[in-house]
BAZAVEX-317360 format. One record per residue (C-alpha): x, y, z; residue number from 1; residue in three letters. Coordinates in Angstrom, 3 decimals, padded with zeros to 6 digits. Layout:
<atoms>
+----------+----------+----------+-----+---------+
|        X |        Y |        Z | num | residuo |
+----------+----------+----------+-----+---------+
|        X |        Y |        Z | NUM |     ALA |
...
+----------+----------+----------+-----+---------+
</atoms>
This chain:
<atoms>
+----------+----------+----------+-----+---------+
|        X |        Y |        Z | num | residuo |
+----------+----------+----------+-----+---------+
|  083.864 |  086.939 |  090.709 |   1 |     MET |
|  085.858 |  083.905 |  091.810 |   2 |     ARG |
|  086.823 |  083.869 |  095.474 |   3 |     ALA |
|  090.516 |  084.344 |  096.236 |   4 |     ILE |
|  092.470 |  084.134 |  099.451 |   5 |     SER |
|  093.853 |  087.599 |  100.142 |   6 |     LEU |
|  094.521 |  087.064 |  103.839 |   7 |     PHE |
|  095.905 |  083.539 |  104.000 |   8 |     ARG |
|  099.226 |  082.778 |  105.676 |   9 |     LYS |
|  101.507 |  079.960 |  104.524 |  10 |     THR |
|  104.873 |  080.875 |  106.075 |  11 |     SER |
|  105.815 |  080.737 |  109.758 |  12 |     GLN |
|  109.340 |  082.140 |  109.404 |  13 |     GLN |
|  110.429 |  085.142 |  111.439 |  14 |     GLU |
|  109.710 |  088.470 |  109.777 |  15 |     SER |
|  111.738 |  090.918 |  111.839 |  16 |     GLY |
|  113.395 |  092.479 |  108.805 |  17 |     PHE |
|  110.022 |  092.871 |  107.084 |  18 |     TYR |
|  108.793 |  094.751 |  110.166 |  19 |     ALA |
|  111.928 |  096.923 |  110.035 |  20 |     LEU |
|  111.422 |  097.797 |  106.376 |  21 |     PHE |
|  107.673 |  098.372 |  106.805 |  22 |     LEU |
|  108.198 |  100.672 |  109.793 |  23 |     THR |
|  110.769 |  102.711 |  107.892 |  24 |     ASN |
|  108.601 |  103.102 |  104.773 |  25 |     ARG |
|  105.515 |  104.024 |  106.800 |  26 |     LEU |
|  107.482 |  106.644 |  108.731 |  27 |     GLN |
|  109.080 |  108.111 |  105.583 |  28 |     MET |
|  105.801 |  108.484 |  103.718 |  29 |     LEU |
|  105.672 |  112.258 |  104.291 |  30 |     HIS |
|  109.269 |  113.258 |  103.605 |  31 |     TYR |
|  108.654 |  114.651 |  100.096 |  32 |     MET |
|  105.258 |  116.101 |  100.964 |  33 |     ILE |
|  105.761 |  117.846 |  104.307 |  34 |     VAL |
|  109.362 |  117.636 |  105.405 |  35 |     MET |
|  111.362 |  119.837 |  105.580 |  36 |     PRO |
|  108.906 |  122.564 |  104.566 |  37 |     THR |
|  107.903 |  123.373 |  108.140 |  38 |     VAL |
|  111.148 |  122.789 |  110.040 |  39 |     LEU |
|  112.855 |  125.810 |  108.484 |  40 |     VAL |
|  115.071 |  126.916 |  111.382 |  41 |     GLN |
|  118.300 |  125.081 |  112.284 |  42 |     PRO |
|  117.363 |  124.648 |  115.945 |  43 |     TYR |
|  114.264 |  122.742 |  114.794 |  44 |     MET |
|  116.580 |  119.848 |  113.962 |  45 |     LEU |
|  116.390 |  119.066 |  117.671 |  46 |     TRP |
|  112.646 |  118.614 |  117.231 |  47 |     VAL |
|  113.319 |  115.583 |  115.009 |  48 |     ILE |
|  115.603 |  114.075 |  117.654 |  49 |     VAL |
|  113.215 |  114.726 |  120.552 |  50 |     VAL |
|  110.199 |  113.395 |  118.684 |  51 |     VAL |
|  112.255 |  110.390 |  117.575 |  52 |     GLY |
|  112.735 |  109.541 |  121.252 |  53 |     ILE |
|  108.994 |  109.935 |  121.877 |  54 |     LEU |
|  108.354 |  107.706 |  118.866 |  55 |     SER |
|  110.572 |  105.075 |  120.460 |  56 |     GLN |
|  108.227 |  105.014 |  123.450 |  57 |     PHE |
|  105.290 |  104.207 |  121.149 |  58 |     CYS |
|  107.328 |  101.475 |  119.473 |  59 |     LEU |
|  108.212 |  100.030 |  122.880 |  60 |     TYR |
|  104.501 |  099.756 |  123.704 |  61 |     ILE |
|  103.925 |  098.280 |  120.249 |  62 |     LEU |
|  106.596 |  095.631 |  120.841 |  63 |     SER |
|  104.595 |  094.412 |  123.860 |  64 |     LYS |
|  101.812 |  093.498 |  121.454 |  65 |     TRP |
|  104.190 |  091.519 |  119.245 |  66 |     PHE |
|  105.593 |  089.708 |  122.279 |  67 |     ALA |
|  102.116 |  088.584 |  123.367 |  68 |     SER |
|  100.392 |  085.403 |  122.090 |  69 |     PRO |
|  097.489 |  087.318 |  120.520 |  70 |     TYR |
|  098.982 |  088.398 |  117.143 |  71 |     PRO |
|  099.774 |  084.812 |  116.162 |  72 |     ALA |
|  096.070 |  083.963 |  116.601 |  73 |     GLN |
|  094.945 |  086.462 |  113.988 |  74 |     GLY |
|  091.345 |  087.643 |  114.239 |  75 |     CYS |
|  090.699 |  085.270 |  117.149 |  76 |     GLN |
|  093.380 |  087.088 |  119.145 |  77 |     GLY |
|  091.592 |  090.397 |  118.668 |  78 |     PHE |
|  088.288 |  088.783 |  119.631 |  79 |     GLU |
|  089.785 |  087.541 |  122.899 |  80 |     LYS |
|  090.941 |  091.064 |  123.750 |  81 |     LEU |
|  088.048 |  093.215 |  122.550 |  82 |     PHE |
|  085.168 |  090.858 |  121.785 |  83 |     GLY |
|  083.237 |  090.784 |  118.509 |  84 |     LYS |
|  081.492 |  094.076 |  119.198 |  85 |     THR |
|  084.756 |  095.744 |  120.150 |  86 |     GLY |
|  086.380 |  094.604 |  116.900 |  87 |     ILE |
|  083.530 |  096.095 |  114.875 |  88 |     LYS |
|  083.892 |  099.397 |  116.731 |  89 |     ILE |
|  087.645 |  099.441 |  116.094 |  90 |     LEU |
|  087.100 |  098.640 |  112.408 |  91 |     ALA |
|  084.507 |  101.425 |  112.131 |  92 |     LEU |
|  086.792 |  103.970 |  113.815 |  93 |     VAL |
|  089.835 |  102.925 |  111.766 |  94 |     SER |
|  088.174 |  103.472 |  108.379 |  95 |     LEU |
|  088.062 |  107.321 |  108.565 |  96 |     PRO |
|  091.715 |  107.390 |  109.669 |  97 |     PHE |
|  092.718 |  105.145 |  106.760 |  98 |     LEU |
|  090.687 |  107.136 |  104.248 |  99 |     MET |
|  092.157 |  110.417 |  105.486 | 100 |     LEU |
|  095.705 |  109.097 |  105.183 | 101 |     LYS |
|  095.025 |  107.626 |  101.735 | 102 |     ILE |
|  093.426 |  110.858 |  100.503 | 103 |     SER |
|  096.101 |  113.157 |  101.909 | 104 |     PHE |
|  098.957 |  111.105 |  100.480 | 105 |     ILE |
|  097.268 |  110.571 |  097.104 | 106 |     SER |
|  096.293 |  114.206 |  096.525 | 107 |     VAL |
|  099.665 |  115.510 |  097.737 | 108 |     SER |
|  101.571 |  113.159 |  095.456 | 109 |     TYR |
|  099.227 |  114.043 |  092.571 | 110 |     ALA |
|  100.060 |  117.696 |  093.248 | 111 |     ASP |
|  103.762 |  116.904 |  092.942 | 112 |     ILE |
|  103.227 |  114.935 |  089.711 | 113 |     MET |
|  101.193 |  117.746 |  088.171 | 114 |     GLN |
|  103.641 |  120.438 |  089.219 | 115 |     HIS |
|  106.880 |  118.737 |  088.169 | 116 |     PHE |
|  106.115 |  116.014 |  085.604 | 117 |     VAL |
|  102.768 |  116.413 |  083.772 | 118 |     PHE |
|  101.566 |  120.000 |  084.289 | 119 |     PRO |
|  098.961 |  119.805 |  081.502 | 120 |     SER |
|  097.240 |  116.690 |  082.892 | 121 |     MET |
|  094.377 |  117.052 |  085.360 | 122 |     ASP |
|  095.316 |  116.244 |  088.938 | 123 |     ARG |
|  092.482 |  113.713 |  089.184 | 124 |     GLU |
|  094.211 |  111.377 |  086.703 | 125 |     TRP |
|  097.315 |  111.390 |  088.910 | 126 |     HIS |
|  095.038 |  110.144 |  091.690 | 127 |     ILE |
|  093.174 |  107.449 |  089.777 | 128 |     VAL |
|  096.158 |  105.716 |  088.146 | 129 |     PHE |
|  098.189 |  105.056 |  091.348 | 130 |     PRO |
|  095.117 |  103.751 |  093.192 | 131 |     ILE |
|  094.302 |  101.400 |  090.288 | 132 |     ILE |
|  097.878 |  100.114 |  090.325 | 133 |     LEU |
|  097.787 |  099.718 |  094.102 | 134 |     SER |
|  094.571 |  097.670 |  093.909 | 135 |     CYS |
|  096.159 |  095.415 |  091.293 | 136 |     TYR |
|  099.158 |  094.957 |  093.584 | 137 |     LEU |
|  096.854 |  094.220 |  096.530 | 138 |     ALA |
|  095.366 |  091.284 |  094.602 | 139 |     LEU |
|  098.542 |  089.330 |  095.374 | 140 |     PHE |
|  097.425 |  089.130 |  099.000 | 141 |     GLY |
|  098.672 |  090.372 |  102.340 | 142 |     MET |
|  101.441 |  087.791 |  102.729 | 143 |     GLU |
|  103.026 |  088.736 |  099.395 | 144 |     ASN |
|  102.548 |  092.416 |  100.190 | 145 |     MET |
|  104.612 |  092.041 |  103.364 | 146 |     VAL |
|  107.417 |  090.407 |  101.383 | 147 |     ARG |
|  107.252 |  092.989 |  098.593 | 148 |     PHE |
|  108.508 |  095.699 |  100.952 | 149 |     VAL |
|  112.037 |  094.394 |  100.327 | 150 |     THR |
|  111.762 |  095.376 |  096.652 | 151 |     ILE |
|  110.443 |  098.802 |  097.658 | 152 |     VAL |
|  113.458 |  099.371 |  099.921 | 153 |     ILE |
|  115.879 |  098.320 |  097.171 | 154 |     ILE |
|  114.078 |  100.597 |  094.706 | 155 |     GLY |
|  114.346 |  103.635 |  096.993 | 156 |     MET |
|  117.445 |  103.325 |  099.176 | 157 |     ILE |
|  119.637 |  104.994 |  096.531 | 158 |     TRP |
|  117.587 |  108.216 |  096.687 | 159 |     ILE |
|  119.449 |  109.358 |  099.800 | 160 |     LEU |
|  122.732 |  109.365 |  097.881 | 161 |     PHE |
|  121.304 |  112.028 |  095.558 | 162 |     LEU |
|  121.413 |  114.535 |  098.429 | 163 |     TYR |
|  125.115 |  114.028 |  099.221 | 164 |     ILE |
|  126.266 |  116.694 |  096.676 | 165 |     PRO |
|  124.324 |  119.334 |  098.605 | 166 |     PHE |
|  126.653 |  118.759 |  101.570 | 167 |     PHE |
|  129.728 |  119.311 |  099.387 | 168 |     LEU |
|  128.889 |  122.665 |  097.782 | 169 |     LEU |
|  131.703 |  125.282 |  098.130 | 170 |     PRO |
|  129.190 |  127.859 |  099.330 | 171 |     SER |
|  128.200 |  125.756 |  102.335 | 172 |     ASN |
|  129.152 |  127.033 |  105.755 | 173 |     SER |
|  128.684 |  125.647 |  109.243 | 174 |     ILE |
|  127.108 |  129.006 |  110.090 | 175 |     HIS |
|  124.127 |  128.005 |  107.915 | 176 |     ASP |
|  123.149 |  125.662 |  110.756 | 177 |     LEU |
|  123.138 |  128.386 |  113.415 | 178 |     TYR |
|  121.502 |  128.993 |  115.789 | 179 |     PRO |
|  121.079 |  125.487 |  117.168 | 180 |     LEU |
|  119.370 |  126.997 |  120.218 | 181 |     VAL |
|  116.426 |  129.405 |  119.732 | 182 |     PRO |
|  117.224 |  132.972 |  120.711 | 183 |     ILE |
|  113.737 |  133.790 |  122.007 | 184 |     GLY |
|  110.421 |  132.073 |  122.648 | 185 |     PRO |
|  109.013 |  130.548 |  119.478 | 186 |     GLU |
|  105.222 |  130.646 |  118.905 | 187 |     PRO |
|  103.455 |  127.468 |  117.834 | 188 |     PHE |
|  106.520 |  125.329 |  118.594 | 189 |     ALA |
|  104.141 |  122.575 |  119.699 | 190 |     TRP |
|  102.845 |  122.356 |  116.117 | 191 |     LYS |
|  106.326 |  121.478 |  114.915 | 192 |     SER |
|  106.494 |  118.698 |  117.498 | 193 |     LEU |
|  103.075 |  117.444 |  116.453 | 194 |     LEU |
|  103.973 |  117.587 |  112.766 | 195 |     LEU |
|  107.142 |  115.522 |  113.156 | 196 |     VAL |
|  105.345 |  113.070 |  115.435 | 197 |     PHE |
|  102.627 |  112.562 |  112.815 | 198 |     SER |
|  105.319 |  112.166 |  110.145 | 199 |     SER |
|  106.887 |  109.374 |  112.197 | 200 |     LEU |
|  103.491 |  107.730 |  112.651 | 201 |     SER |
|  102.446 |  104.686 |  110.665 | 202 |     GLY |
|  103.953 |  101.770 |  112.630 | 203 |     PRO |
|  100.671 |  101.485 |  114.537 | 204 |     GLU |
|  099.181 |  099.960 |  111.373 | 205 |     TYR |
|  101.492 |  096.983 |  111.902 | 206 |     LEU |
|  099.005 |  095.897 |  114.577 | 207 |     ILE |
|  096.492 |  095.132 |  111.824 | 208 |     ALA |
|  098.997 |  092.987 |  109.879 | 209 |     ILE |
|  100.921 |  091.519 |  112.831 | 210 |     SER |
|  099.523 |  088.057 |  112.034 | 211 |     TYR |
|  101.600 |  087.999 |  108.815 | 212 |     TRP |
|  104.758 |  089.278 |  110.526 | 213 |     LEU |
|  105.241 |  086.091 |  112.587 | 214 |     SER |
|  105.306 |  087.891 |  115.965 | 215 |     PRO |
|  108.399 |  087.461 |  118.124 | 216 |     GLN |
|  109.854 |  088.814 |  121.348 | 217 |     ARG |
|  112.833 |  090.430 |  119.591 | 218 |     LYS |
|  110.628 |  092.754 |  117.531 | 219 |     MET |
|  111.649 |  095.794 |  119.622 | 220 |     LEU |
|  115.168 |  095.542 |  118.190 | 221 |     LYS |
|  113.911 |  095.770 |  114.606 | 222 |     TYR |
|  111.459 |  098.562 |  115.404 | 223 |     LEU |
|  114.199 |  100.546 |  117.159 | 224 |     THR |
|  116.570 |  100.207 |  114.193 | 225 |     ILE |
|  113.815 |  101.313 |  111.797 | 226 |     ALA |
|  112.974 |  104.348 |  113.962 | 227 |     ASN |
|  116.644 |  105.348 |  114.185 | 228 |     ALA |
|  117.019 |  105.065 |  110.400 | 229 |     ILE |
|  113.900 |  107.180 |  109.828 | 230 |     SER |
|  115.087 |  109.892 |  112.228 | 231 |     VAL |
|  118.499 |  109.831 |  110.522 | 232 |     GLY |
|  116.890 |  110.205 |  107.079 | 233 |     GLU |
|  114.782 |  113.160 |  108.199 | 234 |     TYR |
|  117.838 |  114.837 |  109.729 | 235 |     LEU |
|  119.892 |  114.144 |  106.608 | 236 |     PHE |
|  117.310 |  115.655 |  104.246 | 237 |     ILE |
|  116.554 |  118.611 |  106.540 | 238 |     SER |
|  120.242 |  119.528 |  106.946 | 239 |     ILE |
|  120.774 |  119.247 |  103.182 | 240 |     ALA |
|  117.822 |  121.585 |  102.590 | 241 |     SER |
|  119.069 |  124.120 |  105.144 | 242 |     LEU |
|  122.551 |  124.127 |  103.651 | 243 |     LEU |
|  121.232 |  124.566 |  100.127 | 244 |     PHE |
|  118.396 |  127.061 |  100.610 | 245 |     TYR |
|  119.152 |  128.700 |  103.939 | 246 |     GLY |
|  116.624 |  129.273 |  106.708 | 247 |     SER |
|  115.332 |  132.522 |  105.131 | 248 |     ASN |
|  114.589 |  131.153 |  101.663 | 249 |     TYR |
|  113.504 |  127.633 |  102.648 | 250 |     LEU |
|  109.986 |  128.648 |  103.874 | 251 |     PRO |
|  109.149 |  129.953 |  100.381 | 252 |     THR |
|  109.653 |  126.527 |  098.729 | 253 |     ILE |
|  106.626 |  124.240 |  098.673 | 254 |     LYS |
|  108.481 |  120.964 |  097.987 | 255 |     TYR |
|  112.149 |  121.577 |  098.870 | 256 |     PRO |
|  113.333 |  117.964 |  098.636 | 257 |     SER |
|  111.895 |  117.696 |  095.106 | 258 |     VAL |
|  113.039 |  121.120 |  093.924 | 259 |     GLU |
|  116.599 |  120.222 |  094.921 | 260 |     MET |
|  116.519 |  117.459 |  092.313 | 261 |     GLY |
|  116.305 |  120.121 |  089.589 | 262 |     ARG |
|  119.758 |  121.360 |  090.526 | 263 |     TYR |
|  121.396 |  117.951 |  090.224 | 264 |     LEU |
|  123.393 |  117.403 |  087.053 | 265 |     GLN |
|  123.728 |  114.071 |  085.305 | 266 |     SER |
|  125.465 |  113.180 |  082.009 | 267 |     PRO |
|  122.652 |  110.679 |  081.283 | 268 |     ILE |
|  119.415 |  112.210 |  082.600 | 269 |     PHE |
|  118.474 |  115.832 |  082.087 | 270 |     GLU |
|  115.727 |  115.901 |  084.737 | 271 |     ARG |
|  116.912 |  114.068 |  087.839 | 272 |     VAL |
|  113.880 |  115.314 |  089.767 | 273 |     ASP |
|  111.592 |  113.237 |  087.519 | 274 |     ILE |
|  113.642 |  110.135 |  088.373 | 275 |     ILE |
|  113.310 |  111.046 |  092.050 | 276 |     LEU |
|  109.526 |  111.463 |  091.851 | 277 |     ILE |
|  109.116 |  108.255 |  089.851 | 278 |     SER |
|  111.147 |  106.273 |  092.390 | 279 |     ALA |
|  109.033 |  107.697 |  095.196 | 280 |     TYR |
|  106.028 |  106.171 |  093.445 | 281 |     MET |
|  107.338 |  102.737 |  094.531 | 282 |     PHE |
|  106.574 |  103.628 |  098.123 | 283 |     SER |
|  103.284 |  105.417 |  097.342 | 284 |     ILE |
|  101.737 |  102.557 |  095.352 | 285 |     ILE |
|  102.999 |  099.913 |  097.768 | 286 |     TYR |
|  101.585 |  101.614 |  100.858 | 287 |     LEU |
|  098.312 |  102.438 |  099.090 | 288 |     LEU |
|  098.010 |  098.714 |  098.272 | 289 |     ALA |
|  098.648 |  097.880 |  101.909 | 290 |     LEU |
|  096.028 |  100.394 |  103.028 | 291 |     PHE |
|  093.572 |  099.039 |  100.426 | 292 |     ALA |
|  093.855 |  095.580 |  101.987 | 293 |     LEU |
|  093.323 |  097.120 |  105.432 | 294 |     MET |
|  090.236 |  098.987 |  104.213 | 295 |     VAL |
|  088.876 |  095.770 |  102.737 | 296 |     TYR |
|  089.681 |  093.840 |  105.916 | 297 |     GLY |
|  087.982 |  096.442 |  108.122 | 298 |     ALA |
|  084.929 |  096.433 |  105.834 | 299 |     SER |
|  084.681 |  092.640 |  106.113 | 300 |     ARG |
|  084.736 |  092.876 |  109.897 | 301 |     LEU |
|  081.769 |  095.253 |  109.732 | 302 |     LEU |
|  079.879 |  092.821 |  107.518 | 303 |     GLY |
|  079.921 |  089.042 |  107.196 | 304 |     LYS |
|  083.608 |  088.336 |  107.715 | 305 |     ALA |
|  083.110 |  084.575 |  107.504 | 306 |     LYS |
|  082.587 |  084.797 |  103.740 | 307 |     LYS |
|  085.674 |  084.248 |  101.597 | 308 |     GLY |
|  087.548 |  087.204 |  100.167 | 309 |     THR |
|  086.979 |  088.135 |  096.537 | 310 |     SER |
|  088.331 |  090.408 |  093.850 | 311 |     ARG |
|  085.000 |  092.212 |  093.774 | 312 |     LEU |
|  085.283 |  093.118 |  097.462 | 313 |     GLY |
|  088.751 |  094.558 |  096.959 | 314 |     LEU |
|  087.615 |  096.450 |  093.847 | 315 |     ILE |
|  084.727 |  097.964 |  095.832 | 316 |     VAL |
|  087.212 |  099.070 |  098.514 | 317 |     SER |
|  089.398 |  100.598 |  095.793 | 318 |     GLY |
|  086.377 |  102.427 |  094.367 | 319 |     CYS |
|  085.633 |  103.817 |  097.834 | 320 |     ALA |
|  089.242 |  105.049 |  098.062 | 321 |     MET |
|  088.985 |  106.724 |  094.644 | 322 |     VAL |
|  085.608 |  108.312 |  095.437 | 323 |     THR |
|  086.747 |  109.711 |  098.778 | 324 |     CYS |
|  090.052 |  111.013 |  097.389 | 325 |     THR |
|  088.544 |  112.558 |  094.248 | 326 |     LEU |
|  085.844 |  114.267 |  096.319 | 327 |     SER |
|  088.469 |  115.907 |  098.515 | 328 |     ILE |
|  090.624 |  116.832 |  095.514 | 329 |     SER |
|  087.768 |  118.264 |  093.451 | 330 |     LYS |
|  085.784 |  120.228 |  096.008 | 331 |     TRP |
|  087.821 |  120.661 |  099.189 | 332 |     PHE |
|  091.516 |  120.826 |  098.186 | 333 |     TRP |
|  091.758 |  124.492 |  097.307 | 334 |     GLU |
|  095.008 |  126.514 |  097.103 | 335 |     PRO |
|  096.237 |  127.272 |  100.603 | 336 |     GLY |
|  093.790 |  124.958 |  102.339 | 337 |     ILE |
|  095.963 |  121.881 |  101.798 | 338 |     GLU |
|  098.690 |  123.488 |  103.916 | 339 |     GLN |
|  096.303 |  124.530 |  106.682 | 340 |     THR |
|  093.163 |  122.479 |  107.207 | 341 |     PHE |
|  094.127 |  119.139 |  105.600 | 342 |     TRP |
|  097.702 |  119.199 |  106.857 | 343 |     LEU |
|  096.562 |  119.962 |  110.397 | 344 |     GLU |
|  093.824 |  117.329 |  110.205 | 345 |     LEU |
|  096.340 |  114.695 |  109.102 | 346 |     GLN |
|  098.750 |  115.971 |  111.751 | 347 |     MET |
|  096.224 |  115.456 |  114.564 | 348 |     TRP |
|  094.894 |  112.164 |  113.178 | 349 |     ALA |
|  098.345 |  110.640 |  112.649 | 350 |     GLY |
|  099.625 |  111.735 |  116.052 | 351 |     SER |
|  096.558 |  110.509 |  117.934 | 352 |     SER |
|  096.486 |  107.112 |  116.207 | 353 |     SER |
|  100.230 |  106.605 |  116.773 | 354 |     TYR |
|  099.942 |  107.373 |  120.467 | 355 |     LEU |
|  096.534 |  105.962 |  121.359 | 356 |     LEU |
|  096.319 |  102.727 |  119.353 | 357 |     LEU |
|  099.393 |  101.024 |  120.914 | 358 |     PRO |
|  098.238 |  102.211 |  124.339 | 359 |     LEU |
|  094.734 |  100.861 |  123.732 | 360 |     LEU |
|  096.078 |  097.426 |  122.794 | 361 |     VAL |
|  098.471 |  097.456 |  125.759 | 362 |     TRP |
|  095.700 |  098.354 |  128.228 | 363 |     PHE |
|  093.493 |  095.640 |  126.721 | 364 |     ALA |
|  096.236 |  093.063 |  127.268 | 365 |     MET |
|  096.727 |  094.234 |  130.859 | 366 |     LYS |
|  092.990 |  094.000 |  131.527 | 367 |     ARG |
|  092.851 |  090.541 |  129.986 | 368 |     LYS |
|  095.795 |  089.409 |  132.109 | 369 |     ALA |
|  094.041 |  090.604 |  135.298 | 370 |     ARG |
|  090.751 |  088.907 |  134.438 | 371 |     THR |
|  092.373 |  085.547 |  133.612 | 372 |     THR |
|  094.680 |  085.451 |  136.647 | 373 |     SER |
+----------+----------+----------+-----+---------+
</atoms>
């Protein structure tokens, strides 16, 4: 197939708002899938706030990377920090994390589609179609993908307004949000912290695409705004769910934020929840396309990266995504397991990558500064 330039960069303009939008979308990737299924007690709302502060620490470390001269140098910047062998090791380690995230998101969203929209269609088709669409979108290249996040934000920002009626129900009472302080010791409270922290993960992947974000020293401001918006969205949706279901009934609902759409009335659309799920597909396909480009980029680093990019290489990466995801869906995603093994695996993987990757880059920059001084 004819060679194409998927990773070229033609614009040097500041991309702070793109970083803001990307951070927000990456952090809100789990809100329909996981949140607020686990945080079912009112006092757990504080968990979102506390973890949001911890997330800000990771973003502060991440902003140090953007303020350094290395991101603007692209692959050469990484080579100066880690060396060619180090880059290959990082690429090799990153692939399982990317594949796990892709598989977990794809199968979970396919579960939602099968349960609410097309119950008679096999779940595997709900996996294949979004990945095919994401690979087609990825063909436009990384630079266009970064810009496309603006359209994703516009296509999804109105979803939050759908939850406002749940705050205005006559049956609502402030007592539904009590107690805000736990009465006794809560077992496995650390899992709630870890779950929210993994849900707020994702901005660490900006390191891989920092070359296209036109790095700048003011990036911390945009990352902070994005983190605050994400924490606010999680609080907004969690409070709406608690007010509507109550802390006793909420644990019995698998996808509370989607089920709530069934109770919304519209003079135009009979099934508002289908509109909600379809709009969420904007974010799913966009981020899968972004991850597909990252998978392809990491694969090139493991091979002969000097060769030009091609459609065939991206298609092969997409086929690897489909194969890995379908294998998990067909043989390992059994009822009950997705909420135990796979959720916990994603929880640990997301939390560790969010904490360790910015620290690794920061330590590498410190070591490089000491050796060159």
